[in-house]
N, C-alpha and C positions, 0 to 999 in steps of 0.2 A: 372310756374304759367299755371294752364288751359288757354288755349285762348277760347275755345269755352265752354260755358254753359251746363251742363248736364241737362236733364228735373230732376226734383226732383221725386225719388222713393224708395223703402226700400234699395237698393244696395247701394245708393249713401248715402244716409243717414247712413247706417251700416259702408261702409267705413268711411267718416266721424267720427264716433263713434268708432271705434275701434283706429285709428289712433291716437284720442284725449286721448283715455284709455292708449293706451300703452305708450303715454307722463308720464300719469301720474302713472301708473305702474315704471316707471323707476326712477320716483324721489322718490314714496313711497319704492321701493328698497332700492336705497341709506341711506334709514334710516330703514331696517329691517322689512318694514309693506308692506301689502299686498294691492290690488286696494279696495278688501271687508273691511279691517280693516279701508282704508281711508274713503270710505263711513260713516261704522259706525259710525266714531269717528267726522265726519261731521255732520249725523244724532246730535250728543250728544252735538256739538255746537252748532246748530241751535235752539236746545229747551233751550238753556239758561245753558245748562254746567252740566245739571242732566233730568234723563228722566228715566222714568218707565219701567223695563227689557221687559214688553209686548209690550209697546205701542215699543220702539227702535227695538224691531223684526219685528212687524206689518211695520213700517216706512219705513227700509232697506229692507224687503220683498218686499214689495210694489213699490220700486223704483227700486230694483236690479231685481226684477222679479225671484228671485232665492227660491228653498227652505227653512224653518226656520230653519235647522237643519244649513244649512250653514252659517245663519246668527247667531245662537247662537254658534258655533265654532269661529266665530270671536269674538265675545263677550268675550266666554273663553279666547283667545289667548290673546286680548287686555287686561283682567283682570291679568291674568296670566304674561306678561309684564310690569304691573304695568302701563298701561296707563289709564286704566277705574279700579274704586273700585264700591263697595256696598255703597251707602250712609248708614253712621251711625246710622242716624234718620229712615230710612226706608232701610229692607235689600232688597224691591223688587225694589226698585230703584238703579241707577247705576249715577256715576260722574266721568268728567273726574279726573285726576291725573295731579300734576303739567307737570310730563311729557308725559302727553296728551295733553296738551294743548300746550306746547312747541312743540309737534310732529307737531301738527297741525296749528299750526301760522307758522313754517319754510315752511312744505311743499305747504301750502296756498302761501305764498310769490313765491315759485319757481315756483308755477302752474299757478300763477299770471301775471309772468314774461313770460311764456309759451305761454297764452293766449293773451297775449297785442302782442307777434310776430304774431301766429297766425291771427288776427283778424283786424292787421295793416292794414291802407287800404279802407277796406270795410267802406262802408256809412254809417252812423246811420240807415238813411233809410232801406237800405237791411240788416241790423239786425234785424230791427224793423219787418219787412217782415217774415224773415227767422223766427224768434221767435213765431211769430203769425201762419205761417204756422206748425211749426213742434208743439207748444203746443196742436193745433188741432189735426195733427196725435196722439201725445201720448193720448190726449183725446178719442178719436175714439178707437185706439187697446186696451185703457183701459175697453171700454164699451163691447168691442168685448171680453176681455178676462172676464169679470165678465159675459157676457152671457152664455160665454162657462162654468161656471161653476155652472150656475142655473139648 
């Protein structure tokens, strides 16, 4: 455990992100899935188990800051793997299959256990402060990105 606290900056945030992402990637690899697929499935779960294809692409693209083609590829892989399927009532919408829901539940349980270990012993106050700081940094970075597109 680190004994001196570093000043929060992009590198410190990136190191934490990449370490946590590597753990999630390890969980997903055991199920034959990728990180991008896990984020895509989680977005469908968050939307209630079904979502419009365009809305899903926008959600995951905005979250991961990746090209739309990468998200479409993840959707295609999830559909081919029978984890997502077109909604029978509306082809422009996607929904979780039972297998997709099961993968989400199992991987979420495993990552929750990891998170419990990672955050153990950190006070609620420190976690709240970190959450506020990271939310503000994210908001500002998103504003910078939006400005760069104008």
